[in-house]
N, C-alpha and C positions, 0 to 999 in steps of 0.2 A: 820167183822173186822173194827175197827173204824179208821178214817183218822188221819194222823199224824198232830198235831197242829202246828208244826214248819214249815211246807211247805207253809201254807196259808199266813202268814205274809211276807214271802220272795217274793212271787208272787206279792203281792200288792205293795211292795216297787219297784220292777222292772217296774211295769206298770207306777207308778208315775214318776220314773226317765225317762222312754221313752217318756212320755207325756211332761215333762219339756224340754227335748232335742228337741222334735218336735216343741214345741211352740217357743223355742229360734230360731230354724232354720227358722221358718215362719216369725218371726219378722225381722230377718236378711235379708231374701229375700225381704220383703216389703220395708225395709230401702234402700237396694241396688237399687231396682226398682225406688223408689222415687228419690234417688240421681241421677240415670242415666237420669231419665226424666227431672230433674231440670237442669242437665248439658247440655242435648240436647236442652232444651228450651232456655238456655242462649246462646248456639251457634246459634240457629235460630234467636234470637234477634240481635246477633252480625252480622249475615249474612244480615238480613233485613236492619240494619243500614248501613252496608257496601254498599249494593246495592242502597241505597238512594243517595249516592254520585256517579255521573256519572264517569265511567271509560273511559278514552280516550287514544288513541295512540299518542305518542309524538315523534317528530323527530327534528333534528337540521339542520339548513341551511348548504349547502355545497358551497364552493367557485366554481364559474363558471370558464370557460376557459378565458385566457387572450385575445383570439381572437375568432371570430365567423365566420361561413361560411354562405354565402348568395347565393342561387341559383335562377336564373331567366331565363325565356325563351328569346330568341333573334332571329333575322332574318338576314341572311347574304346577302349582296348586293355587286355587283361589285364596285371596287373603282372608275372606270370611266365607264359609260354606255351611249351609244349614239344610238338612233334610226335614221337610215339614210334614208332621203327622197330624191326624185329627185328634181332638180332645174329647169328642163326643161320637157315639155310634149312630149309624143311620145309613142313608142312601145318598149318593152324590146327586144333588139336584142340578148343579150347573158348574162349569168351570169357565173362567174369564180370560185366562192367559195360556199360551202354549210355549213350547221350547223356543228359546231365542228371544223371548219378550223381555224388554227392559221394564222394570217395575220400580216404584217408589215405596219407601217405608209406609206401611199402613194401607197399601193398595189392596183391594179385594181380589183374591185369586180364585176362590170357589165357594159354593154354598152347599150345605148338607141338610137334607130333610130328616128330621129327628122326631118321628111320631111317639116313640117311647118317652123321650124327654119332655115332649109337650104334655103328655098325660101326667107325668110326674110333677110337672109344674102346676097343673090344675089341682092335683091332689094336695100339693103342699099349700096352695092358697086356701083350700077348704079346711085343711088341718089347722091352719093359723086362725081362721075364723072360729072354728070350734074351740080351740084353746083359749082364745080371747073371751068367748062367751062363758066358758067354765071359770075363767079367772074373775070375770065380772061378778058371777054368782057367788063365788067363794069370798070375794071382797064384801059383798052385801051381807052375807051370812056372818062373817067375822065381825063386822061393825055392830050388827044386832046383838050378838052374844056379848060383846064388850059392854053394851048398854045394860043388858040384863044383869051383868055381873055387878054393876053399881047398886042394884037393888037386892043383891044377894039371892037372886032367883035361880042362878045356875052355879055350878061348881067352877072353880078356877081351872081345873083340869080340862073341862069341856071347852072353855074359852081358848086354852092353849092349842087344843086339837084343831079348832076352827082357824086359828091364826097360822098354824103350820100348813093346813090344807091350802090356805091362800098363797103362802110362799111357794108351795109346790106347783100350784096352777100358774103362777106368774113365771116360774122357771120353764114350764112347758111352753108358755107363750114365746119366751125368748128362744128356746130350742127350735120350735117350728118356724119362727121368723128367720133364724139363721139358716135353716134348711132351705127355706124359700129363696133367700138371697143367694145361696150356693147354686141352686138350680137356675136362677136368673143369670148368674155369671156363666154357668155352663151353656145357657142358651146363646150367649154371645159368641161362643166358639162354633156355632153353626156357620159363621162366616170365617173362612180361612183368609188371613191377611198376611202380607209380606212383613217379616220382622225387621228388615233393613232394605235399602235400595240395592239393586243388583240385576242379574240376568237369570231367568228361569232356564236352568240347564237340563232339567228332566221333568216330565209329567208322566206319572205312573197310575193314573186313574182315568175313569171316563164316566159319563152320565149313567146313573143307575147302578153303579158299583156299590156293593155292600161295604161300608166303612166301619172298621173296628177302632175303638178309641185307644190312644196310647201308642208308644213306639215298641212295645214288647212283641206283640204278635202281628200287629198291622204293618202294612207296607206304606212307606212314605208316599204322600200324594204328589209332592213337588220337591225338587232340589233347587235351592236358590243360592247363587254364588255372587259374591262381590268381586268383580274382576278389574276395577279401576286400578288396583294394586295387586300384584301377585307375590306369592311366596315361592321360592325356588329351594328345593332340598337336594343336597348332594352329600356323598360320602368322601371325605378327604383322608388319604392314607396317613397313618400315624406319623411318618417322618416329616410331613408338612403341616400337620394339624396346628402346631404351635405358631406357625407363621400366618395362618388364616384367622385374623382377629376382627372383632366388630369394627366396621368402617372400611375394611379392605375393599377396594374397587375391583370389579370384574366386568368382562364383556361376554355376552352370550349370543349364540346363533341358533336358529331353528330351521329345520328342513323346509318348511313352507315359505320361508323368506330368504332364499339363497343370496348371499352377498351382502346381507343387511345385518348389522350388529345392534345389540341393545345393551344399555348400561344396567348394572346391578351393584348392590352393596351388601356386604355381610351384616346381618342383623344380630345373629346369635349363634352360639356353638353349644353342642351338648356337653362339652367339657368332660367327656368320657370316651373311652375306646371300646368299640364293640368287639368282644373276644372272637366272635365268629368270623368277622371280616377284617379285623385289624384296622378299622377306620373310625373317624369321628363324624357324626351327623352335623352338618352346617346349614343354617338357614340364611337365605339372601332375600332381599326385597327388590322387586322390579316394578318400575312405574309403567302402567299400562293404560294410561288415560285414552290413548288412541284406539284401544281395543284390538291391537294387531296380534297379541299373544293369547293363546287359549289355555285354560287350566287343564291339567292332565297331560300336556304335551311334553315331549322329550326336548332337551336343550343341551347344547355343548357349551361348557363354561370355560373361559380362559382367564387365568390370573397372570399378571406380570409382576413377579415378586423380586424385590431387590436382594442382592447378596451382600453379606457383611464384608466379604473380601472375594476378589476374583479367583476362581479355582484354575488349575492348570489342566489343559486338555491334551490327551494322548490318544493314539489309535487303540481301539479295543483289542486288536491282535497283539499288542505288546504285553498284555496281562498274562501272568503265570499264576495258576492256582494249583497248589499241591499240598502235601502234608505240612509245609511250612507256612501256609496261609496265602494270602494274595500279595504277589510281589511283581516287580518290574526289573528286568535285566538292563543294566547301564554299562557303558564303556568308561572305565575309570583310568587312572594314570597307568602308563605303559601298555595301553590297549588291553587291559585286563578286565574281565567281567566282574561287576559288582552288583549284587542283588540288593534292592531296596523294598522294604515293606510299605505298602500304600493303602490308603483308604479311599474308596470310591464315593464321590459326592452325588453323582448323577450319571445314569446310563443314557447316552444319546444314540445308541445303535452302533454305527461304525466307530464312534469316538466315545470316550468316557471322560468325565471331569474328576480329577483327583483332588481330594480335600487336604491330604497331608502325605508326606513321604518323599516328595520330589521338589527340586528347585528348577528355576527357569533355564539354567545353563546345563542341566544334565543331558547326556547323549543317550537316548533310549534305543534299545535294540528292538526293532519291529519284527514280529514273527520269529522269535529266537528259536534256533534249531533244537531238536530233541537231544537230551543228554548234556547240554551245556551246563557247566558248573562254575561256581565262584572261583575266580583267579585264572580261568582259562584265557589263553591268548587268542585274540580275535583280530580280524582286519576289517575295516569299514569298506564297503563296496566301492565307494568313490576313490579310495586310496589303493585299491588292489591292482598289482601289476600283472595279474593272471591274463587279462585280455591281451595285453601287449605281448606277452610271451607266446600265447597261442597264435597270435598273428605272425610272430617271427618264425614259428615252426611251419607255417604253411609253405607249400612248394612255391619257389620263386622268390621267397623273402630274402632280402639282403642282410 
């Protein structure tokens, strides 16, 4: 049986059509691939160009507080403090008060046994009696010689000698009387009394101790402190010394009273700077009527000082310190870097307060990259298209 001639032409036409369709599809696929690669290449070039411009984080200065707090250490001292020495030598007979005792002015603290002084006093009394007797005899003699002179029985020279002897004897009487009075006064120092009202903060003697007179070689017997009011001494840095004036109020805390504050006021300033520490000694007065504070204790003092004008606060990481001095990099017109010289008013750790060089509307570059220069083009992180471009390059991105 012979083949049907009509079937062969139809099969050839179908094959030709299928081939044309396949070729067209292949051309389309190649064109789409080329276009995709061109688009991706364009995006890569855009990303590379975008990355060539540094991206920086920018922030704006903030207004600082109208006042600032300064905390400094200080040391409390008694408003009046007196080491009490003996004025006479001897042996301690008895003491009447111990450490922590509150005493009043004139109250007896101790007594000293002074055998040497007692003997000197007895001798001074005897010397006075002897001098008075000699003066009486000299006076009687001088009167008799003056009477004899009237009868021309003696020479004038002899009368003058007797009168001079009388004057000398009277002077001896006065000297011995003064010595006796001195020893009587010294005898009064056998009793040690409080010079003012206060608290006995130290007792450095005991019964039977040998007591040496004066404060040169002897040890103080007691230390008396007036603690109803305390002095607080502190060293203020030179930068702030001019602001700490008499009458300035302060608050202080002590470790033994956690959470409790006490009021103080500046009384005086040394008005000079110590070259060794670069600070000024300041004295404050603290009311201690309740007796809660102790002399010699450490205290933390806090001042709330007003500012003449509020400073601007910026991150400390924005500061640049190099051979050009202390500067801050800002983003200027056209997104160009502009450096501004600044002066720091106060270091707050993570932040600093700027006294001059910036305005409130400046855009500060935080943590500026190394090598950044004036006039460089930068891009602020919030405006950067880099993140979007990277997302577009991820697999599956449309």
